[in-house]
C-alpha positions in Angstrom: 25.7 113.7 23.5 23.3 111.1 22.1 21.3 111.5 25.4 23.9 109.4 27.3 24.9 110.8 30.8 28.5 110.2 31.8 30.3 110.7 35.0 33.9 112.0 35.1 36.4 109.3 35.7 38.3 109.9 39.0 41.9 108.7 39.3 42.5 106.1 42.0 43.2 107.7 45.4 46.9 107.4 46.1 47.6 105.7 49.4 43.9 105.1 50.3 43.4 101.6 48.9 42.4 99.0 51.5 45.7 97.1 51.0 47.8 100.2 51.6 45.8 101.2 54.7 46.3 97.7 56.1 50.0 97.9 55.3 50.3 101.2 57.2 48.5 99.8 60.2 50.8 96.8 60.3 53.8 99.1 60.2 52.4 101.3 63.0 51.6 98.2 65.1 55.1 96.8 64.6 56.7 100.2 65.5 54.5 100.4 68.6 55.6 97.0 69.7 59.3 97.8 69.1 58.9 101.0 71.2 57.1 99.2 74.0 59.7 96.4 74.1 62.6 99.0 74.0 61.1 101.0 76.9 60.9 97.9 79.1 64.4 96.6 78.2 66.9 96.6 81.1 70.1 98.5 80.7 72.8 96.1 82.0 75.5 98.7 82.6 73.4 100.8 85.0 72.5 100.1 88.6 70.1 102.1 90.8 71.5 103.7 93.9 70.1 102.7 97.3 68.1 99.7 95.9 66.2 97.4 98.3 65.9 94.6 95.7 68.0 91.5 96.4 68.5 88.2 94.6 70.1 84.8 95.5 72.1 82.8 93.0 73.4 79.3 93.2 77.2 79.2 93.2 78.1 75.5 93.5 78.3 74.1 89.9 78.6 77.6 88.5 82.1 78.5 89.7 85.1 77.2 87.9 88.7 77.5 89.2 91.4 76.8 86.6 88.8 75.1 84.4 87.5 72.8 87.1 83.9 73.1 88.3 83.7 73.9 92.0 80.9 71.9 93.5 81.4 71.0 97.2 78.7 69.1 99.0 75.8 71.1 100.3 74.4 74.2 98.7 76.3 77.4 98.3 74.6 80.7 97.4 75.9 84.2 96.5 73.8 87.3 97.0 73.3 90.4 95.0 71.5 93.7 95.5 69.9 95.7 92.8 68.8 95.0 89.2 69.4 96.8 85.9 66.9 99.6 85.5 64.5 99.6 82.6 64.8 102.2 79.9 61.5 103.8 80.9 62.7 104.0 84.5 65.8 105.8 83.5 63.9 108.3 81.3 61.5 109.1 84.2 64.1 109.2 87.0 66.2 112.1 88.1 69.8 112.5 87.1 72.2 110.8 89.5 69.9 108.0 90.7 71.8 105.3 88.8 75.5 104.2 88.8 77.3 103.5 85.5 79.2 100.2 85.9 81.3 101.0 82.9 83.0 103.8 84.7 83.5 102.1 88.0 87.0 101.0 89.2 88.6 98.1 87.3 89.3 96.5 90.7 85.6 95.8 91.1 85.5 93.8 87.9 85.0 90.0 88.2 88.2 89.3 86.1 90.2 90.7 89.0 88.2 89.9 92.2 87.0 86.4 91.4 90.5 84.9 90.9 91.7 86.7 94.0 88.8 85.4 96.1 89.4 81.9 94.8 93.1 82.2 95.6 92.3 83.2 99.2 90.2 80.0 99.6 93.1 78.0 98.2 95.6 79.6 100.6 93.3 78.6 103.5 93.2 75.0 102.1 97.0 74.8 102.3 98.3 76.1 98.9 101.2 78.5 98.8 100.2 81.6 96.8 101.8 85.0 96.6 99.5 87.9 95.9 100.2 90.9 93.9 98.6 94.3 94.3 96.4 96.7 92.3 96.4 100.4 93.4 93.8 102.2 91.4 93.3 106.0 91.9 90.4 107.9 90.4 89.1 111.5 90.5 92.3 113.6 90.8 92.3 116.7 93.0 93.3 118.8 90.0 94.0 118.5 86.3 97.7 117.9 86.6 97.1 114.2 87.1 95.4 111.5 85.0 91.7 110.9 85.6 92.4 107.3 86.4 95.7 105.8 87.3 97.1 102.3 88.2 99.9 103.2 90.5 102.8 100.7 90.4 105.5 102.6 92.3 105.4 105.2 95.1 108.4 107.1 96.4 110.7 104.8 94.5 109.2 101.6 96.1 107.5 99.1 93.8 103.9 98.3 95.1 104.3 94.6 94.7 102.0 93.5 97.5 99.8 94.9 100.3 102.7 94.8 102.9 104.7 97.1 100.6 101.8 99.5 100.3 101.3 99.7 104.1 105.0 100.4 104.6 105.1 103.2 102.0 102.0 104.8 103.3 103.3 104.6 106.9 106.6 106.3 105.9 105.0 108.9 103.6 105.1 112.3 105.4 106.0 114.8 102.7 105.9 115.1 98.9 105.0 112.0 97.0 106.3 110.7 93.7 104.3 108.0 92.0 104.6 106.0 88.7 101.7 104.7 86.8 101.5 101.4 84.8 101.9 103.5 81.7 105.3 104.7 82.8 104.3 108.3 83.7 106.0 109.8 86.8 104.1 112.4 88.9 104.9 114.4 92.0 102.3 115.5 94.5 102.4 117.6 97.7 101.6 114.5 99.8 101.4 112.9 102.2 99.1 110.6 100.1 98.1 110.2 96.5 96.4 113.3 95.0 93.1 111.5 94.3 89.7 111.6 96.0 89.4 107.8 95.9 92.1 105.1 96.0 91.1 101.5 95.6 93.5 98.8 97.0 92.9 95.2 95.9 95.1 92.1 96.3 95.8 90.5 92.9 95.9 86.7 92.3 98.9 85.4 90.3 98.3 84.5 86.7 98.3 80.8 87.6 94.9 81.2 89.3 91.9 81.7 87.1 88.3 81.7 88.3 85.0 82.6 86.8 81.4 82.6 88.1 78.6 81.9 85.6 79.2 78.4 84.3 78.9 77.8 80.6 77.0 81.1 80.1 80.1 83.1 81.1 81.7 82.6 77.7 78.7 83.7 75.7 79.2 87.2 74.3 76.2 89.0 76.1 77.1 87.5 79.4 80.8 88.0 78.8 80.1 91.7 78.3 78.2 91.9 81.5 81.0 90.1 83.4 83.4 92.8 82.2 81.4 95.5 84.0 82.3 96.6 87.5 79.9 94.3 89.4 81.6 94.7 92.8 83.4 92.5 95.2 80.6 91.5 97.6 80.7 87.8 96.4 84.3 87.4 97.4 83.6 85.7 100.7 81.3 83.0 99.3 83.7 82.4 96.3 86.6 82.0 98.8 84.5 79.8 101.1 83.2 77.5 98.4 86.7 77.2 96.8 88.1 76.2 100.2 85.4 73.6 100.8 86.1 72.1 97.4 89.9 72.1 97.6 89.9 70.8 101.2 87.8 67.9 100.1 85.7 67.8 103.3 82.0 68.1 104.0 82.0 71.7 105.3 78.3 72.4 104.6 77.1 69.0 106.0 74.0 69.2 103.8 73.2 72.8 104.8 72.3 75.7 102.5 75.1 78.3 103.1 75.2 81.9 101.8 77.7 84.7 102.3 78.2 88.3 101.3 81.3 90.3 101.9 84.5 91.3 100.2 87.7 89.5 101.1 91.3 90.5 101.2 94.4 88.4 100.5 94.8 87.7 104.2 91.2 86.5 104.5 89.9 89.8 106.1 86.2 90.3 105.3 85.4 93.8 104.0 82.2 95.9 103.9 79.6 95.6 101.2 76.4 97.5 100.1 72.8 96.4 100.2 73.1 94.1 103.1 69.5 94.2 104.2 68.3 93.4 100.6 70.7 90.5 100.4 69.6 89.1 103.7 66.0 89.3 102.6 66.9 87.4 99.4 68.7 84.8 101.4 65.7 84.2 103.6 63.4 83.9 100.6 65.8 81.3 99.1 65.7 79.1 102.1 69.3 79.8 103.2 70.1 78.2 106.6 73.4 80.0 107.4 74.3 83.4 106.1 77.7 85.0 106.8 78.2 88.7 106.5 80.8 91.4 107.6 80.8 91.8 111.4 81.3 95.5 111.1 77.8 95.8 109.5 75.9 93.9 112.1 74.0 97.0 113.1 72.4 97.2 109.7 70.4 94.0 110.4 69.0 95.2 113.7 65.3 94.5 113.7 65.5 92.2 110.6 63.6 88.9 111.0 65.7 86.1 109.6 63.1 83.4 110.2 64.9 80.0 110.6 68.1 81.4 108.9 71.1 81.9 111.2 72.9 85.2 110.7 76.6 84.9 111.4 78.8 88.0 111.5 82.5 87.2 110.6 85.7 89.3 110.4 87.7 86.7 108.5 87.3 83.8 106.2 88.8 81.6 108.9 86.0 82.5 111.3 83.4 81.3 108.7 85.3 78.0 108.2 85.6 77.4 112.0 81.9 78.1 112.5 80.9 75.6 109.8 83.3 73.0 111.2 82.1 73.5 114.8 78.4 73.2 113.8 78.5 70.0 111.9 80.9 70.4 109.0 83.4 67.5 108.8 87.1 68.1 108.5 88.9 66.8 105.4 89.6 63.0 105.7 93.2 62.1 106.5 95.1 60.6 103.6 94.8 56.8 103.6 97.8 54.5 103.2 96.8 54.0 99.5 97.1 57.7 99.1 100.6 57.9 100.3 102.8 60.0 98.1 99.8 61.4 96.2 99.4 65.2 96.2 96.1 65.8 98.0 95.8 69.2 96.3 96.0 67.8 92.8 92.2 68.4 92.4 92.8 72.0 91.6 95.8 72.8 89.4 97.3 76.1 90.4 99.0 76.7 87.1 97.9 74.0 84.6 99.4 75.7 81.5 102.9 76.0 83.0 102.8 72.5 84.4 101.9 71.2 81.0 104.7 73.1 79.4 107.2 71.6 81.8 
């Protein structure tokens, strides 16, 4: 019309404007970053089985007993084996290659074993402490019994301490009756408890409170991790450092001391896992003396400790005697000015009750 050529008007392309394309790219990039970060995020409640990765952590200044920071002279290190696996590692690994720390026995949680280990150290320093007992049974032999049980009585005898447990077990030859902490009474053919695994741990009295982790231990993420079943292998070093602090001597004599091993109420050192990985971590950290369970000495055959001295021990007392015999100084005798002063006042066994009275 009128010789004027016109072109049809095209509606704007939905979603194809430069601004929209850039917006989509930003969203895709952000999602990609989130996925990558998520894939390389550690899962704190899992632990690989058979790991060869060890780490050394400073204990002095990071252990508190009844609210007081334990910091004896020298340097004291606790050792761990394994690290939380990354999400991508779990997705690519076979089933059964990791251990879920949420389902592990309660007796391996720090809230139980750290106060107990500290109490052992206090006992060796001269405190009078009576231990209780936790008997935890898991994986029943059949469905007639609870999946997990805290056993408080067996054959009519309260399991109040380790001596009572040993007596009941020694006299158990036929059917067994046992009561759980929930009041349930069960009968089994005997002679032992009808479970695949039974964990026995001495329990510190309520007046002894201990926590490893320093100020971070009360922060929610770290508090959650501490509630996981992290094991008992740092019991020996917790007991040893607590003893050194409470005895008020110079047990380390300026040396760097590390230890790994569980510990019972009587000071007996128990077996642990990942010993070779922990010894390697101690060597890298410059540890001078490393204590470990004597029953596992064969696991370190062929290991090169460098300048580090490897000391197998069967009891906490053996570790104390070794340090004293190789340079550690005994606690100073009370001076005349200290007469009548409680030399154990540095660590209050039951501060709350003492205050109430």
